[in-house]
N, C-alpha and C positions, 0 to 999 in steps of 0.2 A: 697551493692546493695539495691534498693528500694523494692524488693520482696524477700521473703525467702522461703526455702523449708518447707515441712510439715512432721509430724511424719510418719515414714515408715509403721507403723501398719495401717495407713489409706489408703495406696496405694496398689492396687492389679493389677498385670499384667494380663489382661484378655486374652492375647494370647502370643505366643512365637515368634512373628515377630520382626524384628530388628528395631532399631531407624535409620531413614534415615537422616543423617547429611547434605545431599545435597538437602533435600526437600525445597519447596518454602515457607512454612509457618508452624506454629503450629496450630492445630485445636482443639478447645474446643467444644465438642458436648454436649450442655446443655439440659439435659432431666429430671432432678429432682430438682436440686438446681437452680431454675429459678430466680436468683437474681444477683446483681452486687457487693454486700457487704457481708462480713462474709462468704465467699464461698471458702472452701478448694480446690475444683476442679479448679475454676478460678485462684486461687492463684498458684496452681501447674502448670497450663498451662502458666501463666505469667512467672513463674520461668524458664520453658523450653524455652519460646520465648526469654527471656533475655539471657539465657545461650547460645543458638544457634544463637542469632543475627538475628532472623526471625520475620516477622509480625505474629500477632495472630488473627485468625478468631474465632468468637464465633457464632456457628451455633445453633439456637434454632428453632426446627421444630415442627409442629403440624399435626399429622395424622388426617384423618377423619373417620377411621374405628376402633379406639380403642373401647373396650367394654363400652357401655352406653354413647357413644359420643352424645352430645346434645347441644342445644343453651345455656343452663345454664353453663355447664362445659366449652364449647368452649369460651364463652365470658369472663369468669373469667380468663382463660389462656391467651387469646388474650390481655386483659387489662394488664396482667403481661408482655407480649411481648412488648407492646407499651411503658410501663414504662421502660423496659430495653433499648429499642431503644433510648428514650430520655436521659437516664442516660449515655449511652455509646457514644452518638453523640459528635463528636469533640474530642474524647479521643484517647488513644494510640492503641485501638483495633478496628477491623472491625466487626461490628455486622451484621449478616446475618439471618434474620427471613425467614422462609419458611412455608407456610400453604397450605396443600393439598386442592384442589377444587374437586377432584374426587379420588376414591379409587385407591391406588397404584401409584399415580402421583409422589410421592417422592422416589419411588424405584430407587436405583442406585445413589442417590445424595451423600450419605455418602461415598460410594466407589469412586465416581468420585473425591471428595475432598481428600479422603485418598490417592489416587494415587499420589497426588502432595504434601502431607504433610510430615513433619519430623516424626510426631507421632500424635495420637489422644488421648485426655484426655476426660473422661466422668464422670458422677456421678454414684456411686455404691449404688443403691436403692434396697432393698431386696424383694419388693412385686409388685403386679399387673403384667402387661406384661413386665415390664422393664428388669428383669433378662434374660428372653428369648430373648428380643430384643438385649441386649448387647452381649449375647453369640453368637447370629447369626452374628452380625456385626464383632465380634472378629475373626470369621472364614473366613470372606470375605476380611477384610482389609489387604493390603500388608505391613502395618507398625505396630509398637507397639501400642496397645490400653491399656491405663491405666485407671482403674476405681477407683475413689477417694471417700472415705466414709466421708461425712460431715453430717451424719444423726443426731448424738446426741453428748452429752458430752462424753459418753463412746464409743470408737471405737467398731464397731461390732465384730472385731476379738480379742478384749480383753477377750471375753468369749470363752469357748470351748464347750458349750452345750446350749440347750434350758432350761430355768428355768421354773418351774411349778407353782410357787407362787410369788406374789409380795414381800412377806417377805424374801424368799430365795434370790431373785434378789437384794433386798435392802441391805441385808447383804453383798452380793458380791460387790455392788456398793460402800458401805462404806469402803471396804478394797481396792478396785481397782481404784476408781475414782480420788482421790486427785491428783495424778501425771498428769492425763490427763487434769485437770482444768488449768494447767499451760501452756498448748500449744493450745490456741484457734486460730482460723483463724484470719487473719488481717481484721480489720474493713473495710479498703479500699485496696483491693489487687492490685489496679492499680495506687495508689498514687505515684507520682514521677517516674512512669515507662516511659521509652523512648524506643521505638521500631521502626524498619524500617516501614515506612507507606505502606499500601496497598490501592491503589486508587480504585480498582474495582475487582470484582470476575473474575476468568477465563471466557473468553467469552462464551465458550461452556456450562459452568455451568449456567451462568446467562441467557443464551438463553433458555435452556431446563427447568430450575427450577427458574423462576423469583421470586423476593420477592413479597409479597402480596401488594395490593393497601392499601393506608393509611386508607381508610374507613373501611376495614376489620380489620386491626389491632386495630382500635378504637372500635370494637365490634358493628358496625352498624347493626341494625336488618335486613335491606334489603340485606346486604351482607351475613349475616348469613343464610338468607332464601335460598340462592343459593347453600349452601353446602349440601352434602348427609349425614346429621346427623338428630337426633331426634328433631323435632321442637315442639313436644308436651310438652317438659320440658322447660319452658320459663326461661330466665335469672332471677337470684335472685336479690334482692335489693342491696346486698353487692357487692361492686366493688373490683376487684382484683388488684394485682401489689404491688411492693415493697414499694412505698410511702404510699399506703393505709394501708399496714401491719404495717409500722412504726407509723402511726397515731393511729392505733388501740392499739398498744402496749403502746404508750405514754399516751393515755387516760386511759387504764387499770391501769398502774402504779400509776397515780395521783388520779384516782377516784375509781377504783374497788378494788385494792389490799388491802387498809385498811379495807375493808368489807369482804374480800374473805373468811376468816376462818369461820365467822359466817353466811354468807349469800349465799355462792356459791350454796348450795342445795335448795335455795328458788327460785322457778320459777318466782315469781313476783318481785324479787329484781333486777331491771334493772341495768346492768353494773357491777354486782358483779362477773361475770365470764369474762374470758379474751377475748373471741371471736376470738382467734388466730388460731383455728384448721384448717379452710380452707386455711389460708396463710401458715401454716406449711406444710399442705399436698402438696400444689403446689410449695413449695420451695420459696415462696415470702418473707419469713423471716426465719432466722436461730435460732435454739435453743440457739446457742452461743451468739447471740446479745441479746436475751431476758434475758439470765442469766447475761450477763455483765451489762446491764442497771439495772436489779433488784439488783445485788450485789452493784452497785454504790449507788443506792438509800438507801440501807440498811447499807451503810458504812462498807461493809464486805470485808474481805481478807481471803485467805486460812488458815491463822492462827486461824481463828474462828472455824474451823471444830472440832467437838468433838472427844475425844480419843476412845470412845466406838464404836465398829462395830458389834453390836448385832442385827441390823435390825430394831431398833426402828423408828417409823414413825416421831417422833418429837425430836428436841434437837440436832441432829447430825450436821446440817448445821450451827448452831450458828446464825440464823437470827430470825426475829420476827415470831409470830405464823402464820400470814397470808402468809408470804413469804415461810415459810416451808411447809405449806399446799399446796401452789401452786407448789413448786418444787417437791413435792411428785407426783403430776400429770404430770408435765412437764418432769421430769427426770425418776422417778421410773416407773410409769405406761406407759408413752409414750415409753420409751426405752425398757421396757419389751416386748411390742408388736413388736418392731423392732427385738429384740433378737429372738422371736419366729419365725418370718418370715425368718430370716437369717439362722436358724439352723433346720427348719422343712419344707421340701418341701410340706408336706400335711397340712400346716397351715390353708388352706381354705376348708378342707374336714371334713365332719361329724365324720369320724373315728379317727380324731386327738384329739377328746375330751379325757380327762383322763379316765382311766378304770372304776373308780367308777361312773362317770357321765354316761358313755355309758351303764353300767350295770343297773343303776336305771331308766334311760330313756327308755331302751328297756323293762324292767320289766313292765313299765306302758304305753308302746306304744299303747296297745289295750284298755286302759281305756276309758270309755265313756266320750266324751267331752260335756260340757254344750251347746256349739254351734260351728258351723264351719263357717269360712269365706273363700272365694276364694281370690286369689291374687288381682283380680280387685276390690273386695269389700274392702280389706285392703287399697289398693292404693287410693281409692276414699274416705277414712275416713267414710265408711258406716257401722260401727258396732253399737251395742246397747249402747256402753260405751262413754258418752260425753267427759270424760277426755282423753281417748285414741284417739278419733277422733280429739280433739284439738291438741294433740301432732303430729298426722299425718298431720294436716293442717299446722302446723308450718313448718314441713319438706317440704310440697308441695310449700308453699309460699316463704319461706326464705332460704331453702336449709340447714337448721340447726335444731337441736333439743336441748333443754336445757339438759345439761349433766345428771342431776339427773333423769329427766323424760325419757331419752333414755333407761334407764334400765327397767322401767315399760313397755315402748313400746315393748321391746323384749320379756319380760316375758309373756305379754298377747298374743302375736303372738304364743308363744309356747302353751298356754292354749287353743287357739281357732283354732289350725291347726289339721288336721287329724293325723299327726305323727310328732315327733321331727325333722325328716329329712325334711319334707315339711315346718316346721316352719323355719328351717335354710335357706332353699331356698327362702322363702318369705322375711325374714330379709335381706338377701344379695341383692335380687333384689330391694327392696324398698330403702335401704340405698345407694346402689351404683348408682342407677339411679337418685335419687333426692338430696342426700346430697353432699354439696360442699367438705366436708371432708371425703367422702366415698372412697373406694378402697385403703385405707391407712392401714398400719400395725395396727394403733389404731382402725380402723373400725373392722378389723378381731378380735382383742382381745376383743373389746366391745361386738360384736355380740356373739362370742363364750362364753364370760363370762355369758351371759344369760342362757347358757346351761351347765355351770359348769366349764369352763376353768378358771384357776387361782383362783378357789374358793375351798371350801371344802363341805362335806356333811352337811346338816342341818336337824334337826328334828323339828317337827314330820314328818314322811313319809306321803306324801299326794298323792291323785290321780293325774295322769298326770305328776306331777313334781317329784314324788318319793322323794329323799332327795336333789334335786337341790333347791337352794334358791328360796323361793316363794315371790311374791309381788302382791299386789292388788291395784286397784284404790281407794278403800275405805280407806285402811290404809294409802296410800300416801296422800290423801286429809286430813286425820287427822293429819299427821305429818307436812305438809307444806300447806300454804294457796294457793289455786288454783282458787279462784273465779274470780279474774281479768284476770288470764290466760285463763280461760274458756270463758270469755267475749271477750278477744282479738282475740282468735282463734276459735270463734264460727262459725256456718255455714255461 
C-alpha cells in the first residue's frame, strides 16, 4: 500500500471510545503538526482511511481566544493554512480550514464531525493549551481519538521521567535514539494514495461553520482587523507556511551551516543561525525533514554513529563540527524541553525550578536591586541599557531574538525585577506575546534556564543571582561584536 503504519510508541489512545467502521470518513484534526509532509499524524490518518476505505478530512482550525492571540501570531498561522490549502488542493484528501471570527464560534464543530467519523486522529503536543484541549475533546467525542507524537527524533514515551540536565538527557539519547532514527515519517504521506472522494462537507456543518474567505487565509490586514485579537502586536516580517520553512532550511544548509560552529553565537553574523524555530513551533516543518536533509548533505548513515554513549557533546553523530553543533541544539536541547513539558505538569511554574536554584534565588530575593523596571518599561525597551533595549526591539520588530542574546535578555530581567517570581512573569509575558517561537517547550526551557533549570550552581555567589549563572551586557559586548547589532536595532 502507498501508506504505512507508524511505530506504536508514537500513538496514544486519548479516550476509550470505539472505532466506528460504519462512519462516513476519517478525520485528522491538525493542531500542532501544521504541514502536509513528514507528518506522522497525517500518515496515520491516511493509513486508517486506506484501511477503512473512507474519505479523509483534514480539519485545521484557528481559535481567536488562545492566550496572546494577536495579528502577529494569527497571520503566521493563517499563512501556514493557506500553504496547506494549496498543497492539498486537487489531492486525495478534503482540506477544511476554519477560523473563528468571534469567541466560541467553533464550539461544537469537532463533535459534529466526530459524530460522523470512523475515528479522529490528532497531534500529541505536550505544552501550551493543547493538552487540555485534546483531553476535553477526548471526553466529548463518541469515537476513538488517537493522539500521534511527531514532535522529535525521540518519541516522548521513550523516556520515563523528566531529565534535569542536558548532559544526562544526551547520555540517554545516545543509548536510546539509534533505533528511532530508522523509522522516520514518510516525506509525502499522501503520495500514491487513492481514497473515495468527498465532494463537500455535510451541509449542516458547512452552514454553521463555513470556511474562511480567501482574503483572511492570505493574512489580509483588513480581515485581521475584524477579529477579536490583539491588534497592537503587528505581523512580523517573516512569513509562515511549509514552503517558507523549506526555503529557510535550504538557505541555512547551503549558506549558514558551514559557519554554524564558529559564528552561531555572533549576533552580527547574518545567516549563521537556522531561523527555523518559528516554523518548528507552529509545525510548518518537521525535525525529521531537517535531520534527513542535513544527513544527506553530510553523506551520513546510521553506521556513522559513535560507539560511546557517555553524553559527550561532539563526536557521537559522526558528522562535521557544525552539523554536530546544530544537532545538539535541534535534538538534545530542543527535545529536552519537550521531555520536561511531557513529564512535568508544573513545567511553567516558578516552583518547578531545581531545589538549589529555588534556595539561592529565595536567599537573595530581598537583595537591593540596582534599578527596577515595570512590565510596560521592559516591553517598550525603555531601560538604561542600550544592548538590552536593542534585543527587546528585535523581539518587537521581528518576533525573534538572536539565540545567544536571548540568554542575556532573561538574565537582565532577573536583575532588574523586584523578585525572581516577577522576573519570570515578565519573561513569560514578553516572550509569549511577541515571539513567533514563544509558547513552545523550548521557550519554557530557555526562560527557566535563565533562572537555573538545566544548569548548575556557579560561583562566586552574587547579589540577586546567588549561584545562578550571571551574565552582563559589558561581558557580552567583550565576547562578541555588537556595534552593528546596536546600530540595526537602535531607537
